[in-house]
C-alpha positions as a printed Julia matrix, in Angstrom:
161×3 Matrix{Float64}:
 -13.34   19.73   3.7
 -15.47   16.51   2.7
 -14.96   12.88   4.05
 -13.88   10.64   1.55
 -14.56    7.07   2.3
 -12.4     5.97  -0.37
  -9.25    7.15   1.21
  -8.06    5.17   3.87
  -6.23    7.89   5.91
  -9.9     9.51   6.23
 -11.57    5.98   7.51
 -11.53    7.3   11.45
 -13.0    10.71  10.5
 -16.56   10.09  10.98
 -15.72    8.78  14.53
 -14.46   11.72  15.87
 -17.7    13.13  16.44
 -18.12   10.59  19.27
 -15.45   13.07  21.1
 -17.56   15.85  20.28
 -20.83   15.03  22.27
 -22.54   14.6   18.78
 -22.37   10.92  18.17
 -25.43   10.93  15.51
 -23.31   12.97  13.24
 -21.04    9.56  13.22
 -24.06    7.64  12.78
 -25.04    9.85   9.74
 -21.52    9.57   8.16
 -21.05    5.9    8.93
 -24.42    5.16   7.31
 -24.11    7.27   4.29
 -20.56    5.77   3.68
 -21.84    2.06   4.21
 -24.32    2.73   1.03
 -21.05    3.03  -1.26
 -20.33   -0.67  -0.49
 -22.41   -3.32  -2.64
 -22.07   -7.03  -3.45
 -21.3    -5.91  -7.2
 -17.85   -5.98  -9.23
 -17.4    -2.37  -8.16
 -19.1    -2.62  -4.67
 -15.54   -1.82  -2.64
 -14.62    1.72  -2.42
 -10.99    2.71  -2.95
  -8.4     0.06  -2.87
  -8.64   -2.7   -0.36
  -5.25   -2.75   0.69
  -4.73   -5.76   2.69
  -8.24   -5.78   3.79
  -8.55   -2.31   5.26
 -11.6    -1.11   3.24
 -13.41   -4.67   4.05
 -12.67   -4.5    7.59
 -13.9    -0.85   7.93
 -17.17   -2.08   6.23
 -17.45   -5.13   8.6
 -16.7    -3.32  11.59
 -18.82   -0.37  11.06
 -21.64   -2.78  10.03
 -21.58   -4.34  13.62
 -21.3    -1.23  15.32
 -17.7    -1.25  16.97
 -14.41    0.38  15.19
 -10.87    0.93  16.83
 -11.26    4.86  17.15
  -7.73    5.35  18.24
  -4.99    3.07  16.24
  -2.57    1.74  18.4
  -4.85    2.09  21.77
  -7.73   -0.25  22.89
 -10.73    2.19  22.27
 -13.47    1.01  20.23
 -16.11    3.6   19.16
 -19.49    2.77  19.05
 -22.4     3.39  16.18
 -25.18    1.83  15.21
 -25.14   -1.78  13.76
 -27.06   -2.11  10.28
 -28.08   -5.59  11.59
 -30.67   -6.34  14.14
 -28.33   -9.09  15.68
 -24.59  -10.55  15.2
 -23.47  -12.94  17.06
 -19.63  -13.04  17.02
 -17.63  -16.37  17.67
 -14.58  -15.31  19.34
 -11.15  -17.13  20.21
 -11.52  -17.93  24.01
  -7.83  -17.44  24.4
  -8.38  -13.82  24.24
 -12.15  -13.7   24.87
 -13.07  -15.63  27.8
 -16.77  -16.08  27.23
 -16.17  -16.92  23.37
 -18.74  -15.11  21.9
 -20.36  -11.49  21.75
 -23.65  -10.56  20.8
 -24.4    -7.26  19.44
 -28.21   -6.28  18.82
 -30.15   -3.27  17.65
 -33.69   -4.66  17.03
 -35.52   -2.33  14.33
 -32.37   -0.74  13.08
 -32.9     0.39   9.59
 -31.92    3.67   7.39
 -34.58    5.44   8.9
 -34.48    4.19  12.19
 -30.75    4.38  13.1
 -30.09    6.65  16.09
 -28.91    5.31  19.28
 -31.47    6.09  21.88
 -29.47    3.88  24.49
 -26.81    1.54  25.12
 -26.87   -1.75  27.31
 -23.92   -3.78  28.07
 -24.44   -7.15  29.58
 -27.72   -5.68  30.47
 -26.66   -2.66  32.32
 -27.08    0.98  30.84
 -24.22    2.11  29.26
 -24.01    5.88  28.28
 -20.38    6.3   26.67
 -20.08    6.03  22.78
 -16.71    3.55  23.26
 -15.69    0.32  24.88
 -12.14   -0.89  25.54
 -10.84   -3.77  24.5
 -11.02   -5.36  28.08
 -14.89   -4.74  28.07
 -15.21   -6.4   24.68
 -13.24   -9.38  26.51
 -15.14   -9.78  29.24
 -18.79   -8.82  28.33
 -21.39  -11.1   26.46
 -23.68   -8.5   25.03
 -23.78   -5.17  23.86
 -27.37   -3.8   22.95
 -28.9    -0.77  21.43
 -32.35    0.74  21.37
 -32.48    2.82  18.43
 -34.91    5.41  17.18
 -35.63    7.71  14.11
 -34.33   11.11  15.69
 -30.89   11.79  17.63
 -30.95   11.57  21.3
 -29.08   12.56  24.5
 -27.28    9.29  24.12
 -23.55    9.62  24.62
 -23.45   13.29  24.8
 -22.25   13.72  28.43
 -19.0    15.17  29.38
 -17.32   11.94  29.91
 -19.11    9.95  27.48
 -16.65   10.28  24.6
 -13.26    8.3   23.84
 -10.46    9.15  26.08
  -7.87   11.41  24.68
  -4.68    9.9   23.35
  -2.02    9.54  25.53
């Protein structure tokens, strides 16, 4: 009945809200789970098998997570950082970098109000790997209450094929 962030098969569970027109619920659950990770000796929930828990923490913290394993679909949620600059391998990412911004993001200001991909309005709750490869920036405007961002009928990730 409850989400267990210490159980690796449950890691994708918060991101299922992206497909229901309620992306703010993803934000709430991911934010709560991220508070369980600390920089102390017991700061990693569960068993970090092959870096699974660490990867979940990092990807969720920057606002992108592979919501459909084996597919090229990345769910979007509010980053915990105002800005993240990723240096990427140019063999796979032609621009060699991706910048993710969410100015003012905090525990109280964590709901996506709007998103922009290379400056253009973006209303979907996911990106494809191709979009990540070919764009330079993903920016979020955040606020203290849920918004209508990501609630449209075609905003959620595609169904598994």
